[in-house]
C-alpha positions as CSV (number, residue, x, y, z in Angstrom):
1,M,90.2,-4.2,-179.4
2,L,88.2,-7.4,-181.0
3,I,91.1,-9.6,-180.2
4,L,91.1,-8.6,-176.3
5,L,87.5,-9.1,-176.3
6,A,87.8,-12.6,-177.8
7,F,90.6,-13.3,-175.2
8,L,88.2,-11.9,-172.4
9,I,85.3,-13.9,-173.6
10,G,87.7,-16.9,-173.7
11,V,88.6,-16.4,-170.1
12,I,84.8,-16.5,-169.1
13,A,84.8,-19.7,-170.9
14,G,87.7,-20.9,-168.8
15,L,85.8,-19.9,-165.6
16,R,82.4,-21.2,-166.6
17,S,82.3,-23.0,-170.0
18,M,78.5,-22.4,-170.9
19,T,78.3,-18.7,-169.6
20,A,80.3,-17.5,-172.6
21,P,78.1,-19.2,-175.3
22,A,74.9,-18.3,-173.3
23,A,76.1,-14.6,-173.6
24,I,77.3,-14.9,-177.3
25,A,73.6,-16.5,-178.2
26,W,71.6,-13.8,-176.2
27,A,73.8,-11.1,-177.8
28,A,73.2,-12.5,-181.1
29,W,69.4,-13.0,-180.5
30,L,69.2,-9.3,-179.5
31,G,70.9,-8.1,-182.7
32,W,74.1,-6.9,-180.7
33,L,76.4,-9.5,-182.7
34,N,75.6,-10.0,-186.3
35,L,76.4,-13.5,-186.8
36,S,74.3,-14.0,-190.0
37,G,76.3,-15.4,-193.0
38,S,78.7,-17.4,-190.7
39,W,78.5,-20.9,-189.4
40,L,77.8,-19.6,-186.2
41,A,74.4,-18.1,-187.5
42,F,72.2,-20.6,-185.3
43,M,73.4,-18.8,-181.9
44,G,70.8,-16.2,-182.9
45,A,68.0,-18.5,-182.8
46,T,65.5,-18.5,-180.0
47,W,66.3,-22.2,-179.4
48,A,70.1,-21.8,-179.1
49,V,69.4,-19.0,-176.5
50,G,67.2,-21.3,-174.5
51,L,69.4,-24.1,-174.8
52,F,72.7,-22.2,-173.9
53,T,70.8,-20.4,-171.0
54,M,69.7,-23.7,-169.7
55,L,73.1,-25.3,-170.0
56,A,74.8,-22.2,-168.2
57,V,72.3,-22.4,-165.3
58,G,72.9,-26.1,-164.9
59,E,76.7,-25.5,-164.9
60,L,76.2,-23.2,-162.2
61,I,74.5,-25.8,-160.0
62,V,76.5,-28.8,-160.9
63,D,79.5,-26.7,-160.0
64,Q,78.4,-26.7,-156.6
65,L,78.6,-30.4,-156.3
66,P,81.6,-32.1,-154.5
67,S,81.7,-35.0,-157.2
68,T,82.4,-32.2,-160.0
69,P,85.5,-32.9,-161.7
70,S,88.4,-30.3,-161.6
71,R,88.1,-27.9,-164.8
72,T,91.6,-28.6,-165.5
73,A,91.0,-32.5,-165.8
74,P,91.1,-33.4,-169.6
75,P,87.5,-33.6,-170.6
76,P,86.5,-30.2,-168.9
77,L,89.5,-28.3,-169.8
78,A,88.7,-29.6,-173.7
79,A,85.2,-28.1,-173.1
80,R,86.4,-24.8,-172.0
81,L,89.1,-24.7,-174.8
82,I,86.3,-25.5,-177.4
83,M,83.8,-22.9,-175.9
84,G,86.8,-20.3,-175.9
85,A,87.3,-20.9,-179.7
86,L,83.6,-20.9,-180.6
87,C,83.0,-17.7,-178.6
88,G,86.3,-15.9,-179.6
89,F,85.4,-16.7,-183.2
90,A,81.8,-15.2,-182.8
91,I,83.4,-12.0,-181.4
92,G,85.8,-11.7,-184.4
93,A,83.7,-12.9,-187.2
94,P,81.6,-9.8,-187.9
95,H,84.8,-7.9,-188.5
96,G,86.7,-10.6,-190.5
97,G,88.8,-11.7,-187.5
98,G,87.1,-15.1,-186.8
99,L,90.4,-17.2,-186.9
100,A,92.4,-14.7,-184.7
101,G,89.4,-14.3,-182.5
102,A,89.1,-18.3,-182.1
103,I,92.7,-18.5,-181.2
104,A,92.4,-15.4,-178.7
105,G,89.5,-17.3,-177.3
106,V,91.5,-20.6,-176.8
107,I,94.4,-18.7,-175.0
108,G,91.8,-16.7,-172.8
109,A,90.0,-20.1,-171.9
110,G,93.4,-21.7,-170.9
111,A,94.0,-18.8,-168.9
112,G,90.5,-18.7,-167.3
113,A,90.8,-22.2,-166.5
114,Y,93.8,-22.3,-164.6
115,G,93.9,-18.8,-163.4
116,G,90.3,-19.3,-162.1
117,A,91.1,-22.5,-160.3
118,A,93.9,-20.8,-158.6
119,V,92.0,-17.7,-157.5
120,R,89.2,-19.9,-156.3
121,A,91.5,-21.9,-154.2
122,R,92.7,-18.9,-152.6
123,L,89.4,-17.4,-152.1
124,A,88.0,-20.9,-150.6
125,E,91.0,-20.8,-148.3
126,G,89.9,-17.3,-147.2
127,F,86.6,-18.1,-146.6
128,G,87.5,-21.4,-144.8
129,K,85.0,-23.2,-147.4
130,D,84.4,-23.6,-151.3
131,R,80.9,-22.6,-151.7
132,P,81.2,-18.7,-151.3
133,A,84.3,-18.8,-153.4
134,A,82.2,-20.6,-156.0
135,F,79.6,-18.0,-155.8
136,V,82.0,-15.2,-156.2
137,E,83.3,-16.8,-159.5
138,D,79.9,-17.3,-160.8
139,A,79.2,-13.7,-160.3
140,V,82.5,-12.6,-161.8
141,A,81.8,-14.7,-164.9
142,I,78.2,-13.6,-165.4
143,L,79.3,-9.9,-165.0
144,A,82.4,-10.1,-167.1
145,A,80.4,-11.7,-170.0
146,G,77.8,-9.0,-169.9
147,L,80.5,-6.3,-169.9
148,V,82.3,-8.0,-172.9
149,I,79.2,-8.4,-175.0
150,A,78.4,-4.8,-174.6
151,A,81.7,-3.9,-175.4
152,A,81.5,-5.9,-178.5
153,A,78.2,-4.5,-179.5
């Protein structure tokens, strides 16, 4: 179950790279995810919750700009894979499965990045424009992050 949750938090990182760590930070801060004793213990600090939340909100705004590069371009894809690994590690670490969680998170981030791009393109085609598709993707990422964190708690 933890590997599945680590994969799913990776998928979320593939969709929205900062939504996944924001969800992890909130879960750690609320005491739902015990990261104390790991190198990710900082995620439970108030400043980390604020920082990752602001980054997540900023990403939702920047994603609407036409100049935003594709998520599958090397720098954005690398960020998604790194966030997938970090968040997958965070899901697995409290149960001794940090490395397996990180690997599942990276795989999930790749699937989320490429699969999310394909689904969004189809949605945009159906809507006749990209913005509604982006809003649907935002909602899916946020709701899924909440569900994964609740399941991991």
